[in-house]
C-alpha positions as CSV (number, residue, x, y, z in Angstrom):
1,M,-0.1,0.1,-0.1
2,K,3.1,2.3,0.9
3,Y,3.8,2.2,-3.1
4,L,0.6,3.7,-4.4
5,T,0.3,6.2,-1.8
6,N,4.2,6.9,-3.1
7,A,3.3,7.3,-6.3
8,F,0.5,9.2,-5.4
9,A,2.1,11.5,-3.1
10,N,4.7,12.0,-6.2
11,Y,2.2,12.0,-9.4
12,L,3.5,14.7,-11.1
13,V,7.5,14.0,-10.2
14,F,9.2,12.8,-13.4
15,Q,12.5,13.1,-12.3
16,G,14.4,10.8,-9.9
17,R,14.1,7.3,-9.7
18,A,12.0,3.9,-8.7
19,N,13.0,0.5,-8.2
20,R,11.4,-2.3,-9.6
21,A,9.2,-3.1,-6.1
22,Q,7.9,0.6,-6.3
23,F,6.8,0.5,-9.9
24,W,5.3,-3.2,-10.1
25,F,3.8,-3.3,-6.7
26,F,2.0,0.2,-8.1
27,M,0.9,-1.2,-10.9
28,L,-0.6,-4.4,-9.5
29,W,-2.4,-2.4,-7.0
30,A,-3.7,0.0,-10.4
31,W,-4.4,-3.1,-11.8
32,V,-6.7,-4.5,-9.1
33,I,-8.5,-1.4,-8.3
34,T,-9.3,-0.5,-12.0
35,G,-10.1,-4.4,-12.2
36,L,-12.6,-4.5,-9.6
37,V,-14.5,-1.1,-10.4
38,T,-14.7,-2.1,-13.7
39,A,-16.2,-5.4,-12.5
40,L,-18.3,-3.9,-10.2
41,T,-20.0,-1.5,-12.8
42,G,-20.2,-4.0,-15.6
43,G,-17.6,-1.8,-17.3
44,K,-20.2,0.0,-19.3
45,G,-22.9,3.0,-18.9
46,A,-26.2,2.7,-19.6
47,D,-25.6,4.1,-22.8
48,G,-23.1,1.3,-23.5
49,S,-19.8,3.5,-23.2
50,V,-17.4,3.2,-20.6
51,S,-18.9,3.9,-17.1
52,F,-18.5,7.4,-16.0
53,L,-17.0,5.9,-12.6
54,A,-14.5,3.5,-14.5
55,W,-13.3,6.4,-16.7
56,L,-12.9,8.4,-13.6
57,V,-10.7,5.6,-11.9
58,G,-8.2,5.5,-15.0
59,A,-8.0,9.4,-15.3
60,V,-6.8,9.4,-11.5
61,F,-4.3,6.7,-12.6
62,F,-3.2,8.4,-15.6
63,F,-0.1,10.7,-14.5
64,P,1.0,8.7,-11.7
65,S,1.6,5.6,-13.7
66,W,3.4,8.0,-16.5
67,A,5.5,9.3,-13.9
68,V,6.4,6.3,-12.1
69,T,7.1,4.3,-15.3
70,V,9.7,7.2,-16.2
71,R,11.3,7.0,-12.8
72,R,11.7,3.5,-13.3
73,L,13.1,4.1,-16.7
74,H,15.8,6.8,-14.9
75,D,16.5,3.6,-12.6
76,S,18.3,1.8,-15.7
77,N,19.8,4.9,-16.5
78,R,17.5,5.4,-19.7
79,S,16.0,8.6,-20.8
80,G,11.8,9.0,-19.8
81,W,11.5,9.6,-23.6
82,W,11.8,5.5,-23.8
83,I,8.3,5.8,-22.6
84,L,6.8,7.0,-26.0
85,L,7.9,3.1,-27.2
86,N,4.1,2.5,-25.5
87,F,3.0,4.2,-29.1
88,V,4.1,1.7,-31.2
89,P,2.2,-1.1,-31.5
90,L,3.3,-4.5,-30.3
91,I,6.9,-4.4,-30.4
92,G,7.1,-1.0,-29.1
93,Q,5.2,-2.5,-25.9
94,I,7.0,-5.8,-25.6
95,W,10.1,-3.6,-25.6
96,L,8.9,-1.2,-22.9
97,F,7.9,-4.4,-20.8
98,I,11.5,-5.8,-21.0
99,L,13.3,-2.6,-20.0
100,L,10.6,-2.3,-17.2
101,I,11.8,-5.5,-15.9
102,L,15.0,-5.0,-16.1
103,A,17.3,-4.3,-13.4
104,G,18.2,-0.7,-12.3
105,T,21.9,0.5,-12.2
106,M,23.5,-0.3,-8.5
107,G,24.8,2.9,-6.8
108,P,24.1,7.0,-8.2
109,N,23.4,7.5,-11.7
110,R,22.7,10.7,-13.7
111,Y,19.5,10.7,-12.3
112,G,20.3,10.6,-8.6
113,Q,21.2,8.4,-5.9
114,R,19.4,4.5,-6.0
115,P,16.3,4.2,-4.1
116,M,15.6,2.5,-1.7
């Protein structure tokens, strides 16, 4: 739970580093909460569109997830611009996933000290 609150406390901080635990536990919480809200609302509104509550939860997680992803890329000494791989269909998303599961650099790098 501390990873979720940490990400929301730093939801517009695109500097610094986030280790694998910070990133993946935040993503786990985001997926669980979004999945629960979608399941409870049926995912659809009365007119067949996405329910307002499901849309609202997605909007709430949008900036924190981008910020923690950029910080995760910084942990492996990569620019946050690598997040744009997300817009390359399939290959870019697979490559970004690989970058996010790689270990970060030991000790300090150009983006700061190693997170605890």
